[in-house]
C-alpha positions as CSV (number, residue, x, y, z in Angstrom):
1,M,-19.5,-19.1,11.6
2,D,-16.6,-16.8,10.5
3,K,-17.5,-14.2,7.9
4,F,-14.0,-14.4,6.4
5,F,-11.9,-17.3,4.9
6,A,-8.6,-18.5,6.4
7,H,-6.7,-21.4,4.7
8,E,-6.0,-24.2,7.2
9,T,-2.3,-23.4,7.1
10,A,-2.8,-19.7,8.0
11,I,-2.3,-18.5,11.6
12,V,-4.7,-15.9,12.9
13,D,-3.7,-14.8,16.4
14,S,-6.4,-13.5,18.8
15,P,-7.6,-10.9,19.0
16,C,-7.7,-9.7,15.4
17,E,-10.5,-7.8,13.6
18,I,-11.2,-9.2,10.2
19,G,-13.9,-7.9,7.9
20,E,-16.5,-9.9,6.0
21,G,-15.4,-11.4,2.7
22,T,-11.7,-11.2,3.5
23,K,-9.6,-14.2,2.3
24,I,-6.3,-15.3,4.0
25,W,-4.2,-17.8,2.0
26,H,-1.5,-20.4,2.6
27,F,1.1,-19.9,5.3
28,S,0.1,-16.4,6.2
29,H,0.3,-15.1,9.8
30,L,-1.9,-12.3,11.2
31,M,-0.6,-11.2,14.6
32,Q,-2.8,-9.9,17.4
33,N,-4.5,-6.6,17.3
34,C,-4.3,-6.2,13.6
35,K,-7.4,-4.9,11.8
36,L,-8.4,-5.9,8.3
37,G,-11.4,-4.4,6.5
38,K,-14.0,-6.1,4.3
39,N,-13.1,-8.0,1.1
40,C,-9.3,-8.0,1.5
41,N,-7.2,-10.6,-0.1
42,I,-4.1,-11.7,1.8
43,G,-1.8,-13.8,-0.4
44,Q,0.5,-16.7,0.4
45,N,3.3,-16.2,3.0
46,V,2.2,-12.8,4.2
47,V,2.9,-11.5,7.7
48,I,0.7,-8.8,9.2
49,S,2.2,-7.5,12.5
50,P,0.4,-6.2,15.6
51,N,-1.6,-3.0,15.3
52,V,-1.4,-2.9,11.4
53,I,-4.6,-1.5,9.9
54,L,-5.8,-2.4,6.4
55,G,-8.9,-0.8,5.0
56,N,-11.5,-2.4,2.7
57,N,-10.6,-4.2,-0.5
58,V,-6.8,-4.2,0.2
59,K,-5.0,-6.7,-2.0
60,V,-1.7,-8.1,-0.5
61,Q,0.2,-10.3,-2.9
62,N,2.5,-13.2,-1.9
63,N,5.6,-12.8,0.3
64,V,4.7,-9.3,1.8
65,S,5.5,-8.4,5.4
66,I,3.5,-5.5,6.8
67,Y,5.1,-4.2,10.0
68,E,3.7,-2.3,12.9
69,G,3.3,1.4,12.1
70,V,1.8,0.7,8.6
71,T,-1.7,1.7,7.7
72,C,-3.2,1.0,4.3
73,E,-6.4,2.8,3.4
74,D,-9.2,1.3,1.1
75,D,-8.4,-0.2,-2.3
76,V,-4.6,-0.4,-1.8
77,F,-2.6,-2.9,-3.9
78,L,0.6,-4.3,-2.5
79,G,2.6,-6.2,-5.1
80,P,4.5,-9.5,-4.7
81,S,7.5,-9.3,-2.3
82,M,7.3,-5.5,-1.8
83,V,8.8,-4.4,1.5
84,F,7.9,-2.0,4.3
85,T,10.3,-1.0,7.0
86,N,9.4,0.5,10.4
87,V,12.8,1.6,11.9
88,I,15.0,4.0,10.1
89,N,18.3,2.7,11.6
90,P,17.9,-0.9,12.7
91,R,20.6,-2.7,14.6
92,S,20.3,-6.3,15.9
93,A,21.8,-5.4,19.3
94,V,19.8,-2.2,19.8
95,N,16.1,-2.4,20.7
96,R,14.3,0.3,18.9
97,K,10.7,-0.8,19.2
98,N,9.8,2.6,20.7
99,E,11.1,4.3,17.5
100,Y,8.8,2.8,14.9
101,L,7.9,5.4,12.3
102,E,4.4,5.4,10.8
103,T,3.7,5.0,7.1
104,I,0.3,5.6,5.6
105,V,-0.6,4.2,2.1
106,K,-3.6,6.2,1.0
107,K,-6.7,5.2,-0.8
108,G,-6.2,3.5,-4.2
109,A,-2.4,3.5,-4.2
110,T,-0.5,0.7,-5.9
111,I,3.0,-0.5,-4.8
112,G,4.7,-2.7,-7.4
113,A,6.5,-6.0,-7.0
114,N,9.8,-5.8,-5.0
115,A,9.4,-2.1,-4.2
116,T,10.8,-0.9,-0.8
117,I,9.0,1.7,1.3
118,V,11.4,3.3,3.8
119,C,9.4,4.1,6.9
120,G,8.0,7.5,7.7
121,H,7.1,8.3,4.0
122,D,3.4,8.4,3.2
123,I,2.2,7.3,-0.2
124,G,-0.5,9.5,-1.7
125,E,-4.0,8.6,-3.0
126,Y,-3.9,6.7,-6.3
127,A,-0.1,7.0,-6.4
128,F,1.6,4.3,-8.5
129,I,5.0,2.9,-7.3
130,G,6.8,1.0,-10.0
131,A,8.3,-2.4,-9.5
132,G,11.6,-2.4,-7.6
133,A,11.3,1.3,-6.7
134,V,12.9,2.5,-3.4
135,I,10.8,5.2,-1.7
136,T,12.8,7.6,0.4
137,K,10.4,10.5,0.5
138,E,6.7,11.3,0.5
139,V,4.8,10.4,-2.7
140,L,2.2,12.8,-4.0
141,D,-1.4,11.9,-4.9
142,F,-1.6,10.4,-8.4
143,A,2.2,10.4,-8.7
144,L,4.0,7.8,-10.8
145,V,7.4,7.0,-9.3
146,V,10.1,4.6,-10.3
147,G,13.8,3.8,-9.7
148,N,16.3,3.7,-6.8
149,P,16.0,6.1,-5.2
150,A,12.5,6.6,-6.6
151,K,11.9,9.7,-8.8
152,Q,8.5,11.0,-10.0
153,I,8.2,10.6,-13.8
154,G,4.6,11.4,-14.3
155,W,1.0,11.1,-13.1
156,M,-1.6,8.3,-13.1
157,S,-5.4,8.2,-13.1
158,E,-7.6,6.4,-10.6
159,F,-7.8,3.6,-13.2
160,G,-4.0,3.2,-13.3
161,Q,-3.5,4.8,-16.7
162,R,-0.7,7.4,-17.4
163,L,-2.0,10.9,-17.7
164,N,-0.8,13.2,-20.4
165,F,-1.5,16.8,-19.5
166,D,-2.0,19.5,-22.2
167,A,-0.5,23.0,-22.1
168,E,-3.5,24.2,-20.0
169,G,-2.9,21.4,-17.4
170,Y,-5.8,19.1,-18.4
171,A,-5.8,15.4,-19.0
172,T,-8.3,12.6,-19.7
173,C,-7.9,9.0,-18.6
174,E,-7.9,6.9,-21.7
175,E,-9.8,4.0,-19.9
176,S,-12.4,5.8,-17.8
177,K,-12.7,9.1,-19.7
178,E,-12.5,10.9,-16.4
179,K,-10.8,14.4,-16.5
180,Y,-8.0,15.6,-14.3
181,K,-6.3,19.0,-13.7
182,L,-2.6,19.6,-12.9
183,E,-2.0,22.8,-11.1
184,N,0.9,23.8,-8.8
185,N,2.3,20.2,-8.9
186,K,-1.0,18.8,-7.6
187,V,-3.5,16.7,-9.5
188,T,-7.2,16.7,-8.9
189,K,-10.0,14.8,-10.5
190,L,-12.6,17.0,-12.0
191,I,-16.2,16.1,-11.3
């Protein structure tokens, strides 16, 4: 018996590695050699291309295509209809499959609905990409970025709350009460 759930309309090519507790919903297609961790949720009409890696507890909302070259670490959220690319200069008549660029979405990051991630630009841990943003450069850990092209406008906590740093560079998450330090344009959570 499978340790994951796949809706009867989903297509799961073989071989794939799918972790326990993962759910794959209507009309989604997982291509061969993709690897999904435990407790992932793959929404309706999602395509996961060969060799894509998703960590544990990754949430992929409806209408997302995750192309070869993309890796999502644990606890990543991919909003509805967000877009990854994997070739920087695609042309229909030119085969560039050997030019795929890698994109890593690090632990706990959120990518909002209809955002576009141009390939080759990593998304930092717990970064928060606003809806409709177009990412054309690397995003720092805990960064809040919005717009087209995306610009950083602040910092977010692990709980997804905006951080307001004082003059000494300290902030407290309003939801979790965890404390953070901003120093040299880098945020760290204090333990």
